[in-house]
MOPAC internal coordinates of N, CA, C and O (Angstrom, degrees):
PM7 1SCF
backbone

  N    0.0000 0     0.00 0     0.00 0    0    0    0
  C    1.4570 1     0.00 0     0.00 0    1    0    0
  C    1.5254 1   108.81 1     0.00 0    2    1    0
  O    1.2310 1   120.79 1   -39.47 1    3    2    1
  N    1.3036 1   116.09 1   140.53 1    3    2    1
  C    1.4549 1   121.53 1   179.04 1    5    3    2
  C    1.5185 1   111.78 1   -86.68 1    6    5    3
  O    1.2310 1   121.48 1     6.71 1    7    6    5
  N    1.2970 1   114.77 1  -173.29 1    7    6    5
  C    1.4598 1   120.44 1   179.38 1    9    7    6
  C    1.5246 1   109.40 1  -141.30 1   10    9    7
  O    1.2310 1   121.30 1   -16.94 1   11   10    9
  N    1.3101 1   115.12 1   163.06 1   11   10    9
  C    1.4623 1   122.00 1   177.52 1   13   11   10
  C    1.5175 1   108.45 1  -101.63 1   14   13   11
  O    1.2310 1   120.65 1   -49.90 1   15   14   13
  N    1.3246 1   116.37 1   130.10 1   15   14   13
  C    1.4625 1   121.88 1   174.09 1   17   15   14
  C    1.5189 1   108.45 1  -111.15 1   18   17   15
  O    1.2310 1   121.27 1   -31.18 1   19   18   17
  N    1.3056 1   115.17 1   148.82 1   19   18   17
  C    1.4558 1   121.06 1   177.52 1   21   19   18
  C    1.5233 1   109.43 1  -100.88 1   22   21   19
  O    1.2310 1   121.16 1   -46.64 1   23   22   21
  N    1.3187 1   115.39 1   133.36 1   23   22   21
  C    1.4651 1   121.38 1   178.47 1   25   23   22
  C    1.5248 1   110.21 1  -108.95 1   26   25   23
  O    1.2310 1   120.97 1  -147.50 1   27   26   25
  N    1.3141 1   115.76 1    32.50 1   27   26   25
  C    1.4605 1   121.03 1  -175.88 1   29   27   26
  C    1.5193 1   111.66 1   -60.39 1   30   29   27
  O    1.2310 1   120.04 1   140.45 1   31   30   29
  N    1.3173 1   117.54 1   -39.55 1   31   30   29
  C    1.4611 1   120.52 1  -178.84 1   33   31   30
  C    1.5242 1   111.58 1   -60.06 1   34   33   31
  O    1.2310 1   119.83 1   141.03 1   35   34   33
  N    1.3309 1   117.93 1   -38.97 1   35   34   33
  C    1.4609 1   121.35 1   179.69 1   37   35   34
  C    1.5246 1   111.80 1   -68.11 1   38   37   35
  O    1.2310 1   120.82 1   138.09 1   39   38   37
  N    1.3294 1   116.03 1   -41.91 1   39   38   37
  C    1.4673 1   120.30 1  -179.46 1   41   39   38
  C    1.5343 1   109.80 1   -68.48 1   42   41   39
  O    1.2310 1   120.50 1   139.86 1   43   42   41
  N    1.3292 1   116.65 1   -40.14 1   43   42   41
  C    1.4638 1   119.83 1   177.46 1   45   43   42
  C    1.5283 1   110.73 1   -62.11 1   46   45   43
  O    1.2310 1   120.22 1   136.82 1   47   46   45
  N    1.3155 1   117.18 1   -43.18 1   47   46   45
  C    1.4667 1   120.78 1   179.31 1   49   47   46
  C    1.5230 1   110.60 1   -63.81 1   50   49   47
  O    1.2310 1   120.69 1   138.31 1   51   50   49
  N    1.3208 1   116.29 1   -41.69 1   51   50   49
  C    1.4608 1   120.82 1   178.99 1   53   51   50
  C    1.5260 1   111.48 1   -62.09 1   54   53   51
  O    1.2310 1   120.55 1   143.73 1   55   54   53
  N    1.3314 1   116.56 1   -36.27 1   55   54   53
  C    1.4717 1   121.74 1  -179.39 1   57   55   54
  C    1.5276 1   111.88 1   -89.30 1   58   57   55
  O    1.2310 1   120.69 1   177.64 1   59   58   57
  N    1.3265 1   116.29 1    -2.36 1   59   58   57
  C    1.4744 1   123.01 1  -177.83 1   61   59   58
  C    1.5265 1   111.53 1    54.32 1   62   61   59
  O    1.2310 1   121.18 1  -131.49 1   63   62   61
  N    1.3413 1   115.36 1    48.51 1   63   62   61
  C    1.4584 1   120.83 1   179.94 1   65   63   62
  C    1.5210 1   108.99 1  -116.62 1   66   65   63
  O    1.2310 1   120.97 1   -48.75 1   67   66   65
  N    1.3043 1   115.75 1   131.25 1   67   66   65
  C    1.4631 1   120.75 1  -179.42 1   69   67   66
  C    1.5273 1   110.79 1   -80.12 1   70   69   67
  O    1.2310 1   121.47 1   -17.00 1   71   70   69
  N    1.3070 1   114.79 1   163.00 1   71   70   69
  C    1.4602 1   121.59 1   177.24 1   73   71   70
  C    1.5278 1   109.88 1   -59.84 1   74   73   71
  O    1.2310 1   120.48 1   134.88 1   75   74   73
  N    1.3200 1   116.69 1   -45.12 1   75   74   73
  C    1.4690 1   120.55 1  -178.73 1   77   75   74
  C    1.5217 1   111.39 1   -62.89 1   78   77   75
  O    1.2310 1   120.19 1   137.07 1   79   78   77
  N    1.3235 1   117.24 1   -42.93 1   79   78   77
  C    1.4590 1   120.32 1  -179.24 1   81   79   78
  C    1.5262 1   111.23 1   -64.77 1   82   81   79
  O    1.2310 1   120.48 1   135.40 1   83   82   81
  N    1.3286 1   116.70 1   -44.60 1   83   82   81
  C    1.4630 1   120.06 1   179.97 1   85   83   82
  C    1.5263 1   110.66 1   -65.27 1   86   85   83
  O    1.2310 1   120.23 1   136.99 1   87   86   85
  N    1.3232 1   117.16 1   -43.01 1   87   86   85
  C    1.4659 1   120.51 1   179.00 1   89   87   86
  C    1.5246 1   110.64 1   -59.16 1   90   89   87
  O    1.2310 1   120.36 1   136.77 1   91   90   89
  N    1.3317 1   116.93 1   -43.23 1   91   90   89
  C    1.4677 1   120.57 1   178.38 1   93   91   90
  C    1.5226 1   111.68 1   -63.52 1   94   93   91
  O    1.2310 1   120.27 1   138.62 1   95   94   93
  N    1.3274 1   117.08 1   -41.38 1   95   94   93
  C    1.4631 1   120.93 1  -177.89 1   97   95   94
  C    1.5235 1   112.77 1   -66.17 1   98   97   95
  O    1.2310 1   120.32 1   144.49 1   99   98   97
  N    1.3458 1   117.00 1   -35.51 1   99   98   97
  C    1.4646 1   118.05 1  -176.73 1  101   99   98
  C    1.5225 1   113.27 1   -99.83 1  102  101   99
  O    1.2310 1   120.55 1   173.47 1  103  102  101
  N    1.3289 1   116.56 1    -6.53 1  103  102  101
  C    1.4641 1   120.15 1   173.72 1  105  103  102
  C    1.5169 1   115.29 1    77.78 1  106  105  103
  O    1.2310 1   120.34 1  -143.93 1  107  106  105
  N    1.3432 1   116.96 1    36.07 1  107  106  105
  C    1.4605 1   119.20 1   172.37 1  109  107  106
  C    1.5242 1   108.47 1  -125.21 1  110  109  107
  O    1.2310 1   120.79 1   -14.51 1  111  110  109
  N    1.3137 1   116.09 1   165.49 1  111  110  109
  C    1.4646 1   119.53 1  -177.80 1  113  111  110
  C    1.5277 1   111.29 1   -72.15 1  114  113  111
  O    1.2310 1   121.37 1   -25.15 1  115  114  113
  N    1.3185 1   114.98 1   154.85 1  115  114  113
  C    1.4672 1   120.84 1   176.53 1  117  115  114
  C    1.5246 1   110.88 1   -59.14 1  118  117  115
  O    1.2310 1   120.78 1   141.70 1  119  118  117
  N    1.3296 1   116.12 1   -38.30 1  119  118  117
  C    1.4659 1   121.09 1  -178.51 1  121  119  118
  C    1.5287 1   110.28 1   -63.06 1  122  121  119
  O    1.2310 1   120.21 1   132.45 1  123  122  121
  N    1.3286 1   117.20 1   -47.55 1  123  122  121
  C    1.4690 1   120.10 1  -179.67 1  125  123  122
  C    1.5214 1   111.68 1   -65.34 1  126  125  123
  O    1.2310 1   120.24 1   138.84 1  127  126  125
  N    1.3356 1   117.14 1   -41.16 1  127  126  125
  C    1.4544 1   119.85 1   178.65 1  129  127  126
  C    1.5260 1   110.60 1   -66.05 1  130  129  127
  O    1.2310 1   120.16 1   143.46 1  131  130  129
  N    1.3156 1   117.30 1   -36.54 1  131  130  129
  C    1.4674 1   121.25 1   177.55 1  133  131  130
  C    1.5230 1   110.69 1   -62.45 1  134  133  131
  O    1.2310 1   120.45 1   139.84 1  135  134  133
  N    1.3280 1   116.75 1   -40.16 1  135  134  133
  C    1.4682 1   120.46 1   177.27 1  137  135  134
  C    1.5248 1   111.11 1   -63.09 1  138  137  135
  O    1.2310 1   120.36 1   139.38 1  139  138  137
  N    1.3204 1   116.91 1   -40.62 1  139  138  137
  C    1.4628 1   120.73 1   177.60 1  141  139  138
  C    1.5244 1   109.47 1   -64.90 1  142  141  139
  O    1.2310 1   120.88 1   132.55 1  143  142  141
  N    1.3134 1   115.93 1   -47.45 1  143  142  141
  C    1.4694 1   121.67 1  -177.60 1  145  143  142
  C    1.5308 1   111.81 1   -60.01 1  146  145  143
  O    1.2310 1   120.53 1   144.29 1  147  146  145
  N    1.3155 1   116.59 1   -35.71 1  147  146  145
  C    1.4627 1   121.38 1  -175.99 1  149  147  146
  C    1.5274 1   113.78 1   -98.04 1  150  149  147
  O    1.2310 1   120.27 1  -162.52 1  151  150  149
  N    1.3324 1   117.08 1    17.48 1  151  150  149
  C    1.4656 1   122.77 1   177.37 1  153  151  150
  C    1.5307 1   113.10 1    56.90 1  154  153  151
  O    1.2310 1   120.43 1  -140.83 1  155  154  153
  N    1.3192 1   116.79 1    39.17 1  155  154  153
  C    1.4640 1   121.63 1   179.48 1  157  155  154
  C    1.5219 1   112.17 1  -103.67 1  158  157  155
  O    1.2310 1   120.49 1  -160.15 1  159  158  157
  N    1.3366 1   116.67 1    19.85 1  159  158  157
  C    1.4552 1   121.33 1  -179.52 1  161  159  158
  C    1.5281 1   109.82 1  -122.35 1  162  161  159
  O    1.2310 1   120.96 1   -22.76 1  163  162  161
  N    1.3226 1   115.77 1   157.24 1  163  162  161
  C    1.4637 1   120.22 1   176.55 1  165  163  162
  C    1.5174 1   111.64 1  -106.91 1  166  165  163
  O    1.2310 1   120.59 1   172.37 1  167  166  165
  N    1.3407 1   116.48 1    -7.63 1  167  166  165
  C    1.4662 1   120.63 1   179.68 1  169  167  166
  C    1.5178 1   109.24 1  -154.83 1  170  169  167
  O    1.2310 1   121.41 1   -28.41 1  171  170  169
  N    1.3345 1   114.91 1   151.59 1  171  170  169
  C    1.4642 1   121.92 1   175.48 1  173  171  170
  C    1.5235 1   106.68 1  -134.14 1  174  173  171
  O    1.2310 1   120.31 1   -50.46 1  175  174  173
  N    1.3131 1   117.02 1   129.54 1  175  174  173
  C    1.4670 1   120.54 1   177.82 1  177  175  174
  C    1.5216 1   109.65 1   -64.86 1  178  177  175
  O    1.2310 1   121.11 1   -35.65 1  179  178  177
  N    1.3178 1   115.48 1   144.35 1  179  178  177
  C    1.4584 1   119.88 1   177.13 1  181  179  178
  C    1.5319 1   111.12 1   -59.89 1  182  181  179
  O    1.2310 1   120.28 1   144.30 1  183  182  181
  N    1.3175 1   117.07 1   -35.70 1  183  182  181
  C    1.4649 1   119.46 1   179.88 1  185  183  182
  C    1.5308 1   110.86 1   -65.57 1  186  185  183
  O    1.2310 1   120.32 1   143.33 1  187  186  185
  N    1.3251 1   117.00 1   -36.67 1  187  186  185
  C    1.4634 1   120.81 1   176.52 1  189  187  186
  C    1.5199 1   110.23 1   -68.45 1  190  189  187
  O    1.2310 1   120.58 1   135.82 1  191  190  189
  N    1.3237 1   116.49 1   -44.18 1  191  190  189
  C    1.4622 1   121.16 1   178.15 1  193  191  190
  C    1.5296 1   110.45 1   -60.97 1  194  193  191
  O    1.2310 1   120.32 1   138.10 1  195  194  193
  N    1.3181 1   116.99 1   -41.90 1  195  194  193
  C    1.4647 1   120.74 1   178.30 1  197  195  194
  C    1.5265 1   111.13 1   -63.74 1  198  197  195
  O    1.2310 1   120.16 1   139.67 1  199  198  197
  N    1.3231 1   117.30 1   -40.33 1  199  198  197
  C    1.4630 1   121.12 1   177.69 1  201  199  198
  C    1.5129 1   112.08 1   -64.66 1  202  201  199
  O    1.2310 1   120.46 1   139.39 1  203  202  201
  N    1.3304 1   116.72 1   -40.61 1  203  202  201
  C    1.4598 1   121.27 1   177.64 1  205  203  202
  C    1.5317 1   109.84 1   -62.72 1  206  205  203
  O    1.2310 1   120.97 1   133.52 1  207  206  205
  N    1.3292 1   115.75 1   -46.48 1  207  206  205
  C    1.4709 1   120.02 1  -179.31 1  209  207  206
  C    1.5232 1   111.52 1   -63.62 1  210  209  207
  O    1.2310 1   120.44 1   140.80 1  211  210  209
  N    1.3177 1   116.76 1   -39.20 1  211  210  209
  C    1.4636 1   119.89 1   178.89 1  213  211  210
  C    1.5286 1   110.94 1   -65.16 1  214  213  211
  O    1.2310 1   120.73 1   134.21 1  215  214  213
  N    1.3293 1   116.20 1   -45.79 1  215  214  213
  C    1.4674 1   120.39 1  -177.80 1  217  215  214
  C    1.5307 1   112.21 1   -67.44 1  218  217  215
  O    1.2310 1   120.51 1   143.55 1  219  218  217
  N    1.3321 1   116.63 1   -36.45 1  219  218  217
  C    1.4649 1   120.62 1  -177.54 1  221  219  218
  C    1.5318 1   112.64 1   -94.04 1  222  221  219
  O    1.2310 1   120.75 1   177.50 1  223  222  221
  N    1.3319 1   116.17 1    -2.50 1  223  222  221
  C    1.4713 1   121.77 1  -178.19 1  225  223  222
  C    1.5327 1   110.57 1    51.49 1  226  225  223
  O    1.2310 1   122.12 1  -120.60 1  227  226  225
  N    1.3396 1   113.54 1    59.40 1  227  226  225
  C    1.4598 1   120.13 1  -178.94 1  229  227  226
  C    1.5231 1   109.94 1  -141.73 1  230  229  227
  O    1.2310 1   120.93 1    -2.75 1  231  230  229
  N    1.3017 1   115.83 1   177.25 1  231  230  229
  C    1.4601 1   122.93 1   176.97 1  233  231  230
  C    1.5341 1   108.87 1  -104.32 1  234  233  231
  O    1.2310 1   119.48 1   -23.14 1  235  234  233
  N    1.3399 1   118.60 1   156.86 1  235  234  233
  C    1.4606 1   120.45 1   177.68 1  237  235  234
  C    1.5335 1   112.93 1   -54.39 1  238  237  235
  O    1.2310 1   120.17 1   144.86 1  239  238  237
  N    1.3171 1   117.28 1   -35.14 1  239  238  237
  C    1.4586 1   120.96 1   179.58 1  241  239  238
  C    1.5210 1   113.39 1   -66.01 1  242  241  239
  O    1.2310 1   120.39 1   160.98 1  243  242  241
  N    1.3326 1   116.86 1   -19.02 1  243  242  241
  C    1.4590 1   120.12 1   176.29 1  245  243  242
  C    1.5267 1   111.28 1   -74.59 1  246  245  243
  O    1.2310 1   120.81 1   158.24 1  247  246  245
  N    1.3239 1   116.06 1   -21.76 1  247  246  245
  C    1.4663 1   122.03 1  -175.29 1  249  247  246
  C    1.5300 1   111.78 1  -104.42 1  250  249  247
  O    1.2310 1   120.38 1   146.97 1  251  250  249
  N    1.3331 1   116.88 1   -33.03 1  251  250  249
  C    1.4591 1   121.76 1  -175.26 1  253  251  250
  C    1.5303 1   111.51 1  -100.08 1  254  253  251
  O    1.2310 1   121.08 1   -39.36 1  255  254  253
  N    1.3150 1   115.54 1   140.64 1  255  254  253
  C    1.4785 1   120.81 1   178.51 1  257  255  254
  C    1.5222 1   108.67 1  -137.38 1  258  257  255
  O    1.2310 1   120.56 1   -47.51 1  259  258  257
  N    1.3277 1   116.54 1   132.49 1  259  258  257
  C    1.4548 1   121.66 1   176.30 1  261  259  258
  C    1.5260 1   108.90 1   -89.42 1  262  261  259
  O    1.2310 1   120.36 1   -50.72 1  263  262  261
  N    1.3295 1   116.92 1   129.28 1  263  262  261
  C    1.4569 1   122.67 1   178.51 1  265  263  262
  C    1.5261 1   108.67 1  -116.49 1  266  265  263
  O    1.2310 1   120.30 1   -62.57 1  267  266  265
  N    1.3242 1   117.03 1   117.43 1  267  266  265
  C    1.4645 1   122.42 1   179.12 1  269  267  266
  C    1.5217 1   108.85 1   -80.48 1  270  269  267
  O    1.2310 1   120.34 1   -58.39 1  271  270  269
  N    1.3222 1   116.95 1   121.61 1  271  270  269
  C    1.4544 1   121.09 1  -178.19 1  273  271  270
  C    1.5334 1   112.84 1   -98.08 1  274  273  271
  O    1.2310 1   120.51 1  -169.40 1  275  274  273
  N    1.3240 1   116.62 1    10.60 1  275  274  273
  C    1.4744 1   119.68 1  -178.25 1  277  275  274
  C    1.5056 1   112.04 1   -73.30 1  278  277  275
  O    1.2310 1   120.10 1   180.00 1  279  278  277

């Protein structure tokens, strides 16, 4: 079975948006956003994902990547 990796750090760098700015825009704590950014989570709420996409003007596929571990 594969896994999902988050590429949030790359998209944030491309948009030149800091962790603090993104956290403020989507209304979550810096700590929680840092965990998402660093792939330290096992789930992300759709509402959080939608907020990230809105703030970064991107699609979920720009942030999520499937990695086949076979």
